[in-house]
All heavy atoms as an XYZ file, in Angstrom:
942
protein
N      98.906     94.120     85.007
C      97.765     93.230     85.069
C      96.494     94.074     85.164
O      96.422     94.997     85.961
C      97.890     92.314     86.285
C      96.719     91.373     86.412
S      96.952     90.054     87.610
C      98.214     89.113     86.820
N      95.520     93.747     84.362
C      94.251     94.479     84.348
C      93.182     93.672     85.076
O      92.972     92.500     84.779
C      93.826     94.736     82.906
C      94.828     95.623     82.173
C      94.370     95.954     80.777
N      93.194     96.805     80.878
C      92.253     96.866     79.944
N      92.356     96.153     78.854
N      91.212     97.659     80.086
N      92.492     94.334     86.022
C      91.455     93.702     86.837
C      90.089     94.260     86.437
O      89.926     95.477     86.319
C      91.657     94.014     88.316
C      93.004     93.652     88.836
N      93.291     92.419     89.358
C      94.156     94.366     88.912
C      94.556     92.385     89.739
N      95.103     93.563     89.478
N      89.112     93.376     86.290
C      87.735     93.783     86.055
C      86.872     93.241     87.175
O      86.865     92.044     87.451
C      87.218     93.252     84.711
C      85.757     93.593     84.397
C      85.583     95.098     84.191
C      85.266     92.815     83.188
N      86.151     94.133     87.845
C      85.213     93.748     88.888
C      83.824     93.681     88.286
O      83.332     94.671     87.735
C      85.246     94.759     90.039
C      86.482     94.638     90.875
C      87.688     95.163     90.439
C      86.437     93.980     92.095
C      88.828     95.044     91.202
C      87.577     93.850     92.871
C      88.783     94.378     92.428
N      83.198     92.522     88.379
C      81.847     92.306     87.861
C      80.894     92.415     89.046
O      80.924     91.595     89.967
C      81.718     90.928     87.178
C      80.307     90.720     86.665
C      82.738     90.806     86.041
N      80.072     93.449     89.034
C      79.181     93.775     90.152
C      77.747     93.426     89.760
O      77.179     94.035     88.858
C      79.258     95.285     90.494
C      80.703     95.770     90.597
C      78.418     95.604     91.712
C      81.492     95.218     91.725
N      77.177     92.450     90.451
C      75.799     92.016     90.175
C      74.854     92.246     91.358
O      73.651     92.180     91.203
C      75.767     90.526     89.843
C      76.458     90.161     88.562
C      76.385     88.653     88.339
N      77.066     88.253     87.140
C      76.500     88.146     85.941
N      75.227     88.420     85.791
N      77.196     87.772     84.895
N      75.394     92.495     92.521
C      74.562     92.624     93.729
C      74.053     94.056     93.898
O      74.752     95.007     93.587
C      75.363     92.267     94.972
C      75.780     90.832     95.037
C      76.650     90.620     96.273
N      77.294     89.342     96.243
C      76.938     88.323     97.021
N      75.964     88.461     97.880
N      77.573     87.177     96.939
N      72.862     94.156     94.463
C      72.312     95.458     94.793
C      73.086     96.101     95.930
O      73.856     95.435     96.625
N      72.890     97.379     96.157
C      73.693     98.115     97.132
C      73.492     97.705     98.585
O      74.351     97.957     99.423
C      73.273     99.567     96.922
C      71.914     99.482     96.340
C      71.900     98.230     95.515
N      72.389     97.084     98.894
C      72.084     96.789    100.300
C      71.959     95.287    100.559
O      71.248     94.871    101.456
C      70.821     97.530    100.727
C      70.892     98.989    100.411
N      71.868     99.818    100.950
C      70.161     99.753     99.585
C      71.710    101.037    100.468
N      70.688    101.021     99.644
N      72.687     94.503     99.771
C      72.681     93.047     99.949
C      73.847     92.644    100.844
O      74.845     92.112    100.389
C      72.757     92.351     98.594
C      71.531     92.589     97.736
C      71.577     91.843     96.420
O      72.127     90.726     96.380
O      71.065     92.384     95.438
N      73.738     92.955    102.121
C      74.802     92.651    103.068
C      75.968     93.612    102.903
O      75.859     94.667    102.295
N      77.117     93.237    103.430
C      78.294     94.089    103.364
C      79.129     93.883    102.118
O      80.075     94.618    101.865
N      78.803     92.875    101.327
C      79.627     92.518    100.176
C      79.785     93.639     99.151
O      80.903     93.843     98.650
C      79.035     91.266     99.522
C      79.888     90.643     98.481
C      81.101     89.968     99.134
N      81.982     89.437     98.151
C      82.151     88.158     97.926
N      81.495     87.274     98.634
N      82.980     87.764     97.001
N      78.751     94.387     98.795
C      78.942     95.455     97.802
C      79.995     96.474     98.226
O      80.862     96.842     97.424
C      77.558     96.089     97.684
C      76.629     94.975     97.999
C      77.328     94.212     99.110
N      79.964     96.903     99.464
C      80.948     97.889     99.910
C      82.340     97.260     99.985
O      83.332     97.902     99.632
C      80.568     98.483    101.255
C      81.562     99.568    101.659
C      81.116    100.372    102.851
O      79.970    100.338    103.236
N      82.048    101.103    103.424
N      82.443     96.013    100.410
C      83.740     95.345    100.468
C      84.362     95.237     99.071
O      85.563     95.445     98.906
C      83.586     93.957    101.074
C      83.246     93.976    102.550
C      82.834     92.608    103.076
O      82.838     91.620    102.295
O      82.489     92.527    104.262
N      83.548     94.904     98.087
C      84.040     94.792     96.715
C      84.562     96.141     96.231
O      85.641     96.222     95.638
C      82.927     94.273     95.783
O      82.490     92.995     96.256
C      83.410     94.145     94.351
N      83.819     97.185     96.494
C      84.247     98.522     96.089
C      85.510     98.941     96.836
O      86.407     99.559     96.252
C      83.120     99.530     96.320
C      83.357    100.943     95.815
C      83.762    100.978     94.348
C      82.112    101.788     96.041
N      85.626     98.574     98.095
C      86.839     98.879     98.862
C      88.068     98.210     98.243
O      89.139     98.824     98.148
C      86.692     98.420    100.322
C      85.738     99.281    101.134
O      85.414    100.412    100.690
O      85.320     98.824    102.215
N      87.933     96.959     97.823
C      89.053     96.259     97.190
C      89.420     96.933     95.873
O      90.600     97.158     95.584
C      88.718     94.761     96.977
C      89.787     94.079     96.130
C      88.560     94.055     98.306
N      88.422     97.291     95.087
C      88.665     97.977     93.814
C      89.443     99.272     94.044
O      90.449     99.525     93.378
C      87.328     98.258     93.130
C      87.358     98.863     91.741
C      86.107     98.470     90.977
C      87.477    100.366     91.767
N      89.018    100.075     94.999
C      89.684    101.349     95.271
C      91.079    101.151     95.863
O      91.994    101.929     95.574
C      88.822    102.209     96.194
C      87.506    102.709     95.576
C      86.655    103.406     96.633
C      87.750    103.609     94.386
N      91.254    100.104     96.648
C      92.576     99.818     97.203
C      93.554     99.454     96.092
O      94.692     99.947     96.064
C      92.495     98.673     98.238
O      91.632     99.084     99.302
C      93.870     98.333     98.784
N      93.133     98.613     95.166
C      93.994     98.272     94.025
C      94.342     99.519     93.222
O      95.490     99.714     92.824
C      93.326     97.226     93.137
C      93.296     95.804     93.675
C      92.413     94.928     92.798
C      94.699     95.239     93.773
N      93.339    100.366     93.005
C      93.582    101.605     92.246
C      94.581    102.502     92.984
O      95.423    103.144     92.348
C      92.266    102.345     92.016
N      94.502    102.533     94.309
C      95.426    103.358     95.098
C      96.865    102.892     94.943
O      97.794    103.683     95.090
C      95.021    103.331     96.578
N      97.046    101.614     94.612
C      98.382    101.063     94.397
C      98.709    100.966     92.903
O      99.484    100.114     92.480
C      98.512     99.700     95.080
C      98.631     99.813     96.571
C      97.524     99.638     97.382
C      99.846    100.132     97.158
C      97.620     99.754     98.761
C      99.957    100.254     98.538
C      98.839    100.071     99.339
N      98.092    101.859     92.125
C      98.359    102.002     90.693
C      98.107    100.739     89.879
O      98.767    100.497     88.864
C      99.788    102.511     90.452
C      99.982    103.918     90.985
O      99.029    104.721     90.888
O     101.074    104.209     91.502
N      97.162     99.931     90.321
C      96.749     98.774     89.538
C      95.670     99.216     88.548
O      94.873    100.104     88.851
C      96.191     97.671     90.446
C      97.189     97.127     91.425
C      98.293     96.367     90.730
O      98.045     95.466     89.940
N      99.533     96.741     91.011
N      95.648     98.609     87.376
C      94.629     98.922     86.371
C      93.341     98.189     86.744
O      93.309     96.958     86.751
C      95.111     98.494     84.991
N      92.313     98.950     87.095
C      91.035     98.359     87.497
C      89.892     99.011     86.739
O      89.940    100.192     86.393
C      90.785     98.485     89.021
C      91.781     97.685     89.808
C      90.784     99.916     89.465
N      88.884     98.217     86.490
C      87.634     98.670     85.910
C      86.510     97.909     86.587
O      86.739     96.889     87.243
C      87.577     98.393     84.399
C      88.267     99.457     83.574
O      88.008    100.654     83.824
O      89.053     99.102     82.680
N      85.299     98.402     86.407
C      84.124     97.728     86.950
C      83.040     97.690     85.889
O      82.931     98.599     85.067
C      83.609     98.460     88.190
N      82.262     96.626     85.940
C      81.063     96.531     85.111
C      79.915     96.166     86.052
O      80.038     95.262     86.875
C      81.215     95.506     83.956
C      81.521     94.106     84.460
C      79.977     95.499     83.069
N      78.828     96.933     85.964
C      77.657     96.696     86.799
C      76.536     96.165     85.923
O      76.246     96.736     84.864
C      77.222     97.988     87.492
C      78.217     98.489     88.537
C      79.139     99.524     87.941
C      77.501     99.041     89.724
N      75.941     95.081     86.386
C      74.821     94.504     85.652
C      73.844     93.887     86.631
O      74.116     93.839     87.826
C      75.308     93.492     84.606
C      76.411     92.537     85.006
C      75.872     91.145     85.196
C      77.430     92.538     83.894
N      72.725     93.473     86.118
C      71.647     92.932     86.946
C      71.326     93.939     88.063
O      71.294     95.136     87.811
C      72.015     91.554     87.496
C      72.319     90.546     86.380
O      71.729     90.674     85.297
O      73.149     89.655     86.596
N      71.136     93.475     89.298
C      70.791     94.374     90.408
C      71.940     95.300     90.775
O      71.739     96.304     91.455
C      70.372     93.560     91.631
N      73.137     95.006     90.294
C      74.293     95.854     90.580
C      74.139     97.278     90.098
O      74.751     98.195     90.662
N      73.316     97.508     89.078
C      73.145     98.877     88.575
C      72.531     99.789     89.630
O      72.737    101.006     89.592
C      72.319     98.919     87.262
C      73.010     98.129     86.159
C      70.901     98.420     87.469
N      71.812     99.219     90.593
C      71.229    100.031     91.661
C      72.292    100.689     92.527
O      72.023    101.683     93.202
C      70.296     99.192     92.540
C      69.019     98.809     91.875
C      68.650     97.562     91.481
C      67.928     99.671     91.528
N      67.400     97.595     90.914
C      66.937     98.877     90.925
C      67.701    101.042     91.665
C      65.735     99.411     90.470
C      66.501    101.570     91.207
C      65.538    100.760     90.617
N      73.531    100.161     92.522
C      74.586    100.768     93.322
C      74.892    102.197     92.880
O      75.396    102.987     93.659
C      75.865     99.914     93.271
C      75.728     98.610     93.999
C      77.052     97.935     94.213
O      78.090     98.589     94.317
N      77.032     96.616     94.306
N      74.590    102.524     91.649
C      74.862    103.863     91.129
C      73.642    104.780     91.171
O      73.733    105.941     90.773
C      75.377    103.775     89.689
C      76.676    103.005     89.483
C      77.027    102.965     88.006
C      77.800    103.624     90.285
N      72.520    104.284     91.638
C      71.292    105.080     91.652
C      71.440    106.259     92.606
O      71.869    106.111     93.745
C      70.115    104.204     92.062
C      68.797    104.846     91.850
N      68.083    105.402     92.873
C      68.071    105.050     90.722
C      66.953    105.909     92.382
N      66.922    105.711     91.087
N      71.074    107.424     92.128
C      71.287    108.635     92.923
C      70.334    108.782     94.104
O      70.616    109.520     95.025
C      71.285    109.878     92.034
C      70.002    110.443     91.603
C      70.120    111.783     90.856
N      71.008    111.739     89.702
C      72.248    112.265     89.653
N      72.733    112.891     90.693
N      72.977    112.178     88.578
N      69.224    108.082     94.119
C      68.247    108.237     95.201
C      68.151    106.991     96.075
O      67.064    106.535     96.398
C      66.870    108.586     94.622
C      66.864    109.952     93.976
O      67.496    110.867     94.484
N      66.198    110.080     92.858
N      69.284    106.464     96.498
C      69.269    105.314     97.405
C      68.745    105.737     98.767
O      68.950    106.868     99.184
C      70.684    104.750     97.566
C      71.209    104.076     96.339
C      72.597    103.509     96.578
O      72.953    103.167     97.703
N      73.365    103.414     95.521
N      68.132    104.811     99.425
C      67.608    105.082    100.770
C      68.192    104.071    101.755
O      67.482    103.374    102.458
C      66.078    104.995    100.780
C      65.388    105.993     99.866
C      65.492    107.401    100.446
N      64.735    108.337     99.650
C      65.278    109.290     98.935
N      66.575    109.433     98.904
N      64.540    110.122     98.248
N      69.512    103.993    101.805
C      70.191    103.043    102.671
C      69.950    103.270    104.145
O      69.983    102.337    104.937
N      69.688    104.517    104.510
C      69.498    104.810    105.934
C      68.304    104.067    106.513
O      68.277    103.771    107.697
C      69.373    106.316    106.176
C      68.166    106.975    105.547
C      68.347    107.336    104.065
O      69.434    107.151    103.529
O      67.363    107.812    103.466
N      67.320    103.731    105.690
C      66.165    102.991    106.185
C      66.550    101.563    106.556
O      65.859    100.921    107.325
C      65.014    102.973    105.157
O      65.478    102.336    103.964
C      64.520    104.366    104.855
N      67.682    101.091    106.019
C      68.189     99.751    106.339
C      69.453     99.826    107.194
O      70.146     98.832    107.356
C      68.514     98.995    105.041
C      67.355     98.767    104.079
C      67.869     98.222    102.760
C      66.352     97.816    104.697
N      69.751    101.004    107.713
C      70.968    101.254    108.490
C      72.208    100.921    107.677
O      73.168    100.346    108.172
C      70.932    100.473    109.799
N      72.193    101.291    106.403
C      73.320    101.071    105.495
C      73.761    102.405    104.916
O      73.000    103.348    104.821
C      72.913    100.166    104.327
C      72.464     98.802    104.728
C      73.621     97.876    104.681
N      73.153     96.534    104.952
C      73.887     95.635    105.521
N      75.117     95.912    105.860
N      73.424     94.442    105.763
N      75.016    102.459    104.499
C      75.532    103.646    103.829
C      74.983    103.741    102.418
O      74.645    102.743    101.798
C      77.059    103.582    103.736
C      77.777    103.772    105.030
C      79.268    103.765    104.779
C      80.020    103.932    106.072
N      81.465    103.861    105.852
N      74.960    104.962    101.911
C      74.619    105.187    100.507
C      75.881    104.904     99.702
O      76.769    105.744     99.601
C      74.139    106.627    100.318
C      73.789    106.927     98.883
O      74.115    106.181     97.962
N      73.115    108.036     98.671
N      75.964    103.722     99.142
C      77.171    103.289     98.448
C      77.407    104.078     97.165
O      78.531    104.167     96.677
C      77.138    101.768     98.182
C      78.541    101.262     97.834
C      76.140    101.420     97.107
C      78.665     99.762     97.826
N      76.371    104.706     96.633
C      76.531    105.493     95.410
C      77.558    106.607     95.596
O      78.299    106.939     94.674
C      75.183    106.072     94.969
N      77.619    107.154     96.784
C      78.585    108.217     97.073
C      80.015    107.691     96.940
O      80.903    108.383     96.443
C      78.332    108.800     98.485
C      79.392    109.795     98.863
C      76.949    109.426     98.544
N      80.242    106.466     97.372
C      81.580    105.879     97.283
C      82.022    105.694     95.832
O      83.206    105.810     95.524
C      81.623    104.539     98.015
C      81.366    104.589     99.509
C      81.302    103.180    100.092
C      82.423    105.415    100.202
N      81.083    105.389     94.953
C      81.420    105.221     93.538
C      81.981    106.512     92.945
O      82.765    106.477     92.003
C      80.206    104.751     92.735
C      79.964    103.289     92.883
C      79.078    102.680     93.724
C      80.623    102.243     92.183
N      79.156    101.323     93.591
C      80.091    101.030     92.641
C      81.614    102.215     91.196
C      80.515     99.798     92.151
C      82.036    100.979     90.700
C      81.491     99.796     91.187
N      81.607    107.639     93.496
C      82.098    108.911     92.973
C      83.591    109.088     93.223
O      84.223    109.946     92.617
C      81.295    110.062     93.572
C      79.851    110.034     93.093
C      78.980    111.046     93.777
O      79.108    111.285     94.974
N      78.079    111.652     93.018
N      84.186    108.261     94.073
C      85.622    108.333     94.337
C      86.457    107.744     93.198
O      87.672    107.933     93.177
C      85.949    107.609     95.637
N      85.843    107.057     92.256
C      86.609    106.457     91.159
C      87.501    107.479     90.463
O      88.671    107.211     90.193
C      85.674    105.815     90.127
C      84.900    104.577     90.550
C      84.037    104.091     89.391
C      85.810    103.476     91.027
N      86.954    108.635     90.198
C      87.715    109.665     89.494
C      88.942    110.097     90.296
O      90.021    110.294     89.740
C      86.824    110.865     89.185
C      87.528    111.907     88.350
C      86.633    113.079     87.989
O      85.481    113.153     88.471
O      87.093    113.925     87.214
N      88.801    110.220     91.594
C      89.916    110.616     92.455
C      91.061    109.615     92.353
O      92.229    109.982     92.376
C      89.444    110.740     93.925
C      88.432    111.873     94.054
C      90.616    110.933     94.876
C      87.691    111.896     95.378
N      90.715    108.336     92.206
C      91.712    107.280     92.119
C      92.179    107.015     90.689
O      92.951    106.099     90.444
C      91.154    105.982     92.719
C      91.072    106.007     94.221
C      89.973    106.560     94.870
C      92.102    105.481     94.992
C      89.900    106.586     96.250
C      92.035    105.505     96.375
C      90.931    106.061     96.995
O      90.873    106.085     98.367
N      91.698    107.800     89.747
C      92.117    107.644     88.359
C      91.495    106.463     87.646
O      92.036    105.976     86.648
N      90.356    106.005     88.123
C      89.662    104.875     87.511
C      88.640    105.417     86.508
O      87.903    106.360     86.805
C      88.951    104.015     88.584
C      88.188    102.863     87.941
C      89.963    103.510     89.603
N      88.613    104.815     85.336
C      87.643    105.211     84.314
C      86.223    104.968     84.805
O      86.002    104.111     85.681
C      87.863    104.412     83.028
C      89.142    104.804     82.302
O      89.581    105.964     82.453
O      89.703    103.955     81.593
N      85.246    105.678     84.236
C      83.848    105.423     84.619
C      83.510    103.948     84.430
O      84.035    103.298     83.519
C      83.044    106.298     83.649
C      83.988    107.380     83.253
C      85.350    106.739     83.233
N      82.650    103.411     85.278
C      82.318    101.988     85.166
C      81.508    101.688     83.915
O      80.818    102.557     83.374
C      81.491    101.722     86.430
C      80.918    103.042     86.793
C      81.926    104.064     86.363
N      81.624    100.444     83.478
C      80.736     99.941     82.441
C      79.403     99.620     83.096
O      79.370     99.125     84.221
C      81.284     98.650     81.833
C      82.579     98.788     81.109
C      83.835     98.522     81.596
C      82.754     99.222     79.767
N      84.767     98.767     80.633
C      84.133     99.189     79.489
C      81.876     99.630     78.770
C      84.654     99.556     78.262
C      82.394     99.989     77.542
C      83.763     99.960     77.300
N      78.300     99.902     82.411
C      76.978     99.549     82.911
C      76.215     98.897     81.766
O      76.166     99.431     80.657
C      76.211    100.791     83.430
C      74.778    100.434     83.779
C      76.916    101.378     84.638
N      75.661     97.736     82.046
C      74.920     97.016     81.019
C      73.613     97.748     80.714
O      72.784     97.958     81.604
C      74.642     95.589     81.477
C      74.049     94.737     80.376
C      73.682     93.375     80.879
O      72.778     93.286     81.736
O      74.301     92.402     80.415
N      73.476     98.145     79.482
C      72.321     98.922     79.025
C      71.004     98.212     79.340
O      70.047     98.819     79.835
C      72.452     99.162     77.518
C      71.304     99.943     76.912
C      71.511    100.187     75.434
N      72.566    101.196     75.285
C      73.634    101.050     74.494
N      73.798     99.969     73.794
N      74.528    102.004     74.411
N      70.944     96.923     79.086
C      69.707     96.175     79.298
C      69.337     96.075     80.776
O      68.154     96.103     81.119
C      69.827     94.770     78.681
C      69.881     94.760     77.161
C      71.272     95.041     76.578
O      72.226     95.318     77.343
O      71.411     94.997     75.354
N      70.340     95.983     81.647
C      70.056     95.938     83.085
C      69.421     97.239     83.556
O      68.524     97.234     84.397
C      71.335     95.661     83.881
O      71.800     94.351     83.644
N      69.903     98.362     83.023
C      69.269     99.648     83.346
C      67.817     99.659     82.884
O      66.911     99.997     83.652
C      70.018    100.801     82.673
C      71.320    101.267     83.285
C      71.932    102.372     82.422
C      71.134    101.745     84.705
N      67.605     99.293     81.622
C      66.265     99.341     81.041
C      65.296     98.417     81.785
O      64.147     98.791     82.041
C      66.325     98.975     79.561
N      65.744     97.222     82.149
C      64.876     96.271     82.854
C      64.436     96.794     84.222
O      63.412     96.372     84.748
C      65.612     94.940     83.032
C      65.799     94.178     81.740
C      66.823     93.050     81.836
O      67.370     92.809     82.935
O      67.078     92.429     80.796
N      65.179     97.726     84.772
C      64.843     98.296     86.083
C      64.238     99.689     85.969
O      64.055    100.377     86.956
C      66.086     98.305     86.970
C      66.384     96.900     87.441
C      67.832     96.642     87.697
N      68.010     95.233     88.045
C      68.142     94.248     87.128
N      68.132     94.516     85.838
N      68.275     92.994     87.510
N      63.964    100.111     84.761
C      63.353    101.419     84.537
C      64.286    102.576     84.835
O      63.829    103.680     85.141
N      65.599    102.343     84.747
C      66.580    103.386     85.038
C      67.148    103.964     83.750
O      67.199    103.293     82.723
C      67.735    102.817     85.880
C      67.367    102.321     87.272
C      68.570    101.656     87.925
C      66.858    103.458     88.133
N      67.592    105.213     83.855
C      68.272    105.908     82.753
C      69.617    106.396     83.260
O      69.842    106.460     84.463
C      67.436    107.106     82.291
C      66.049    106.758     81.797
C      65.180    108.003     81.612
N      64.979    108.634     82.922
C      65.174    109.926     83.177
N      65.520    110.757     82.226
N      64.991    110.417     84.386
N      70.479    106.765     82.348
C      71.787    107.300     82.752
C      71.629    108.503     83.676
O      72.416    108.691     84.591
C      72.595    107.718     81.521
C      73.249    106.578     80.797
C      74.100    107.087     79.659
O      75.262    107.484     79.909
O      73.594    107.106     78.522
N      70.605    109.307     83.450
C      70.382    110.506     84.267
C      70.057    110.156     85.717
O      70.174    111.010     86.598
C      69.247    111.339     83.666
N      69.671    108.913     85.991
C      69.347    108.481     87.347
C      70.590    108.078     88.148
O      70.484    107.749     89.324
C      68.401    107.280     87.315
C      67.064    107.609     86.675
O      66.575    108.738     86.862
O      66.515    106.727     85.978
N      71.749    108.081     87.491
C      72.971    107.591     88.119
C      73.821    108.737     88.655
O      73.730    109.861     88.178
C      73.768    106.757     87.106
C      72.977    105.636     86.424
C      73.850    104.897     85.423
C      72.370    104.679     87.436
N      74.664    108.448     89.640
C      75.446    109.480     90.319
C      76.701    109.902     89.562
O      77.343    110.873     89.960
C      75.850    109.053     91.742
C      74.633    108.902     92.621
C      76.706    107.816     91.720
N      77.055    109.192     88.506
C      78.249    109.551     87.754
C      78.107    109.088     86.311
O      77.272    108.234     86.010
C      79.509    108.950     88.388
C      79.708    107.453     88.311
C      81.196    107.136     88.450
C      78.969    106.760     89.422
N      78.896    109.658     85.430
C      78.861    109.202     84.037
C      79.325    107.745     83.962
O      80.154    107.307     84.765
C      79.865    110.112     83.333
C      80.105    111.252     84.244
C      79.836    110.751     85.639
N      78.781    107.020     83.013
C      79.124    105.608     82.840
C      79.414    105.331     81.371
O      79.113    106.147     80.508
C      77.983    104.682     83.332
C      77.736    104.857     84.816
C      76.708    104.894     82.534
N      79.997    104.168     81.131
C      80.171    103.669     79.768
C      79.140    102.569     79.586
O      79.159    101.575     80.316
C      81.583    103.102     79.582
C      82.670    104.155     79.732
C      84.042    103.553     79.596
N      84.408    102.848     80.836
C      85.516    102.157     80.997
N      86.390    102.043     80.017
N      85.780    101.563     82.149
N      78.218    102.770     78.657
C      77.164    101.781     78.434
C      77.714    100.599     77.652
O      78.533    100.759     76.738
C      75.988    102.402     77.696
C      75.182    103.425     78.489
C      74.075    104.012     77.630
C      74.601    102.802     79.754
N      77.238     99.421     78.000
C      77.682     98.183     77.380
C      76.462     97.370     76.999
O      75.584     97.142     77.839
C      78.544     97.389     78.381
C      79.067     96.053     77.936
C      80.179     96.245     76.893
C      79.602     95.267     79.132
N      76.396     96.941     75.758
C      75.306     96.074     75.317
C      75.542     94.667     75.866
O      76.681     94.209     75.955
C      75.241     96.039     73.796
N      74.480     93.993     76.232
C      74.571     92.658     76.835
C      75.383     91.695     75.978
O      76.188     90.926     76.507
C      73.164     92.113     77.073
C      73.133     90.788     77.796
C      71.740     90.437     78.264
N      71.448     91.227     79.464
C      70.223     91.451     79.927
N      69.181     90.976     79.290
N      70.044     92.180     81.015
N      75.214     91.761     74.687
C      75.928     90.813     73.816
C      77.441     91.074     73.781
O      78.201     90.226     73.352
C      75.360     90.789     72.397
C      75.643     92.016     71.580
C      74.502     93.022     71.560
O      73.482     92.818     72.241
O      74.647     94.033     70.851
N      77.885     92.211     74.253
C      79.314     92.530     74.276
C      79.990     92.181     75.601
O      81.196     92.300     75.734
C      79.516     94.017     73.973
C      79.026     94.365     72.556
C      79.692     95.552     71.944
N      81.138     95.496     72.063
C      81.881     96.508     72.517
N      81.330     97.631     72.891
N      83.189     96.405     72.585
N      79.215     91.739     76.588
C      79.767     91.451     77.907
C      80.862     90.389     77.861
O      81.944     90.579     78.415
C      78.657     91.044     78.881
C      79.152     90.628     80.230
C      79.745     91.550     81.079
C      79.048     89.316     80.649
C      80.218     91.183     82.326
C      79.520     88.936     81.897
C      80.106     89.865     82.730
N      80.612     89.274     77.201
C      81.623     88.207     77.185
C      82.895     88.666     76.479
O      84.002     88.281     76.870
C      81.076     86.930     76.547
O      80.710     87.159     75.213
N      82.775     89.507     75.472
C      83.955     90.054     74.814
C      84.747     90.975     75.729
O      85.983     90.996     75.681
N      84.051     91.720     76.574
C      84.720     92.606     77.522
C      85.599     91.805     78.479
O      86.718     92.209     78.794
C      83.684     93.423     78.312
C      84.236     94.382     79.358
C      84.949     95.553     78.683
C      83.116     94.880     80.260
N      85.114     90.666     78.915
C      85.868     89.834     79.852
C      87.225     89.430     79.284
O      88.201     89.299     80.019
C      85.078     88.573     80.208
C      83.740     88.778     80.935
C      83.046     87.440     81.119
C      83.938     89.483     82.251
N      87.298     89.266     77.973
C      88.526     88.825     77.331
C      89.620     89.899     77.391
O      90.802     89.594     77.199
C      88.264     88.455     75.870
C      87.200     87.395     75.673
C      87.503     86.125     76.441
O      88.616     85.618     76.407
N      86.501     85.609     77.144
N      89.242     91.145     77.656
C      90.201     92.239     77.685
C      90.963     92.359     79.008
O      91.814     93.232     79.144
C      89.490     93.575     77.411
C      88.928     93.662     76.007
O      89.412     92.927     75.123
O      88.010     94.476     75.796
N      90.650     91.499     79.976
C      91.239     91.624     81.310
C      91.992     90.370     81.708
O      91.640     89.261     81.316
C      90.126     91.942     82.333
C      89.544     93.299     82.090
C      88.482     93.481     81.203
C      90.084     94.431     82.705
C      87.982     94.747     80.942
C      89.574     95.680     82.461
C      88.532     95.842     81.564
O      88.039     97.090     81.309
N      93.030     90.575     82.502
C      93.840     89.460     82.994
C      93.163     88.750     84.166
O      93.307     87.539     84.332
C      95.217     89.967     83.467
C      95.953     90.683     82.363
O      96.131     90.076     81.291
O      96.341     91.844     82.570
N      92.459     89.516     84.990
C      91.811     88.958     86.163
C      90.392     89.526     86.251
O      90.196     90.734     86.202
C      92.585     89.312     87.427
C      91.972     88.697     88.669
C      92.892     88.725     89.846
N      93.985     87.773     89.582
C      95.208     87.891     90.054
N      95.521     88.911     90.800
N      96.121     86.995     89.796
N      89.423     88.621     86.411
C      88.016     89.013     86.561
C      87.571     88.594     87.956
O      87.735     87.441     88.351
C      87.126     88.348     85.484
C      85.664     88.695     85.704
C      87.591     88.773     84.079
N      87.045     89.571     88.708
C      86.626     89.353     90.083
C      85.128     89.585     90.173
O      84.644     90.661     89.816
C      87.366     90.325     91.047
C      86.932     90.084     92.483
C      88.870     90.197     90.886
N      84.399     88.588     90.642
C      82.949     88.733     90.806
C      82.608     89.105     92.227
O      83.378     88.853     93.153
N      81.481     89.743     92.388
C      81.058     90.091     93.746
C      80.294     88.934     94.312
O      79.932     88.810     95.378
C      80.261     91.397     93.783
C      78.886     91.297     93.131
O      78.611     90.300     92.471
O      78.095     92.240     93.305
């Protein structure tokens, strides 16, 4: 079964972003096929210059770097969401697979289970 996590929340919107990433990594640890796609404010989770400490939050971008350790492919990131926020791939903490907005609905069809944050 293939799982896709759709991440739309920013890194400091409560505890939900970290909980979602924890579930993704737990599934990967049990050899489940998992992927993630970040769009809208979710792209900020990969930003290399997060300032979570000012909100007494962890820098969740560091946790995303664990994907490789768990054998998870780089996340999909919606190209337009990056551009709308003035971000570039070089601003992110890890390599990503860029996805055009018009291809998002087609991506969903490739997975057995889609989990939203």
